N, C-alpha and C positions, 0 to 999 in steps of 0.2 A: 723599648723600641717604636711604638706606634706614634709616640711623639715624636722622634727621630724622622721617622717617615714623614708625619705631616711638615715638620720643620724644614726637611730638602724637600718637599714639592712648595712650600711656600716659596723659599729661595729660588727654586725655577720659575714660579710665576713671578716674582719680583724681578728677574733677569729678563723674560720677554717682556714686560710693563716697560721696563726701562729701554729696552730695545724699540719698542715702539714709538719712543718720544723724540728719537733722533730725526733730525730735519732731512727732507727729502734728498738733499744732496748726497748725504751720507752712504745712500744704496748707488750711488751713480759709479762708486770705486769698485773696481774687479774684485778685492779683497771683503768688500761689505756685498755682496750679490746676493739673493736669495738664499741660491744652495752654499754658498760659502758660512752664511749666517745659523741655516737650518744644521747646518753638520757640525758647527763648533756648539751651539745650542745642545744637540744630542751628546756630542763628547762631554762638554760640563756636567749635563745631569747622569750620564754614566760614570764621571770621577765621583761625582758627590754620593752617588750611589752606593759606588762600590767602597767608599770611606765608612758609610754610616750602615751598610745592609750585611749582605751576608757576608762580605769579607771579614768584618768586625765578628761577627758570631762565630765563623771559622777559627780567627785568631783566640776567642777567647774559648772554645773548645779545644784548642790544641796547647795551650798553655795549662791548662785545667787538666788536660789528659798527663800531660807531662810530669805535673807535680804530681799528681795521683800516682804515675808509674813509678817514679823516683822514689817517693816515700814507699810504696810496696817493695819494690826491689831493697832499700835500705831494712825494710823492717824484715824482710825474710833473710838476706844475706848482705852484710855490710861491703865484701867485698865485691859482689856482683853490683851493688849498690854505685860504688865506687868507680867501676867500670864503665857503667852504663852512663854516669855524670861525666866520665874523660869522654865520652863520646857525644853527649849532647852538642859543642861547639862543631864538631864536623858535620853533625846533621842541620844544625841552624845556618851554619856557613854554605852549605851546597844548596839550600832553601832557599837562602837569600839570593844566592848568583842565579840560580832559576827562573826567580820574580822579575830580577833585573832585565834577564833577555825577553822574557815576556810581554812585559811593561814598555819595551820600547817603542817607540815612533819613527816614521821616516821622514826625512827632511824634503818637502817639496821644492824642485827647483824651475818649476813651471810657474810661467807672469799668471796662467789661470788655472785652475785645479778643474780634476774631472768631475766634480759636484756641479762646480759653476758653469761647467761647459755642457753638461747633461742637462743642467735646468735652463740654460738659454737655449738648446736644442729642442726640448719639448715645448717650452713657451712659440718657437718660431716654427713649430712643425709645416705649418703650411705652406711659409718660404722655402722651407727647405725642399719639398717637394715640389713645389713650383721651378724652382731655378736646380733642381736635380743636384743638389748638393749632399745628399744621404752619404754617397760613400768617402766624399772630402771630410766630413765630419766626424765618420764612423774612424778614419785612420787616424786624426787629430786627437779623438777620444783614447784610442788605443797608446797613441805615443804618449800622452798623460798619462795611461795609465802604467806604461813601461817601467820606468824607474822604480815605483810600488811593487811591482812584480821582482823585478831580480833581488829588489830589498828583501821582501818575502821569504826569496829562496835562499838568502846569506841568512836570515833570522830563523827559518826553518831547521838549516845546520846547525847554529847556535843553540836554540832552546832544546833540539835533542840531544844534543853534549851536555845540556845542563841539567836535563830531565835525568838523563844516564847517569851523571855523577850524584843527585839526588837520590835516586834510587838505590845506587851501590852505597852510599851512605848509611843508608836504612837499612839494608839487609846485610853489609858487612857489620854493622852493629849488632844488627840480631846474630849473628854468626861468631863474632867475638864473645858475646854474651855466653851463648849457649858453650862455646868451646872453654871459657873459664869455670862455667858453671860443671862442665864434666869433670873437668880438672881437679876440681875442688871435691866433686864427689869421689873420685878415682883416690885421691890422698885422704880422705875420711875427714876432711873438715865441715862437709856439707853432706846432710843425708834428703832424703825425700820430703821430711816432716822439718827441715829446718836447722 
């Protein structure tokens, strides 16, 4: 795991070094401003970290727990084990739907992004004060953020519904397994000792 983190850091360092070798005219375009490039570099490093870091460990832990749980269920009672196996696609599908809604990013429609506007405003703070443009820049920044706010509101509704579906799948599976276990116990096919 340490080697993976060192490799990730080396990759980010190479991207930054390559970025510094571009000609100066590259940075004149609005999509290549300091704010845009630092935001893009941060997002890229976060994506690389997510692939190699904590999420990889969580996936390994989930699959190991799933295999151990299914083996235990099958060893205790094959009927309960088969019920649990039948519910695995439901849990995986609902978790996949939840992760799809969490990982979506909005599409920007403005020619200038909020990060670029903020970076330029801080760079020209003295000029803004001298000409009294603080309110104008503040309103422009708010209008740049507005599509993102609307998107986040919609995303919150969808993410909440996906999270509810995921939790329903997990707890519905628990309920189904307990119900089938009780039915097997009432029919005398399963006891407390197995």
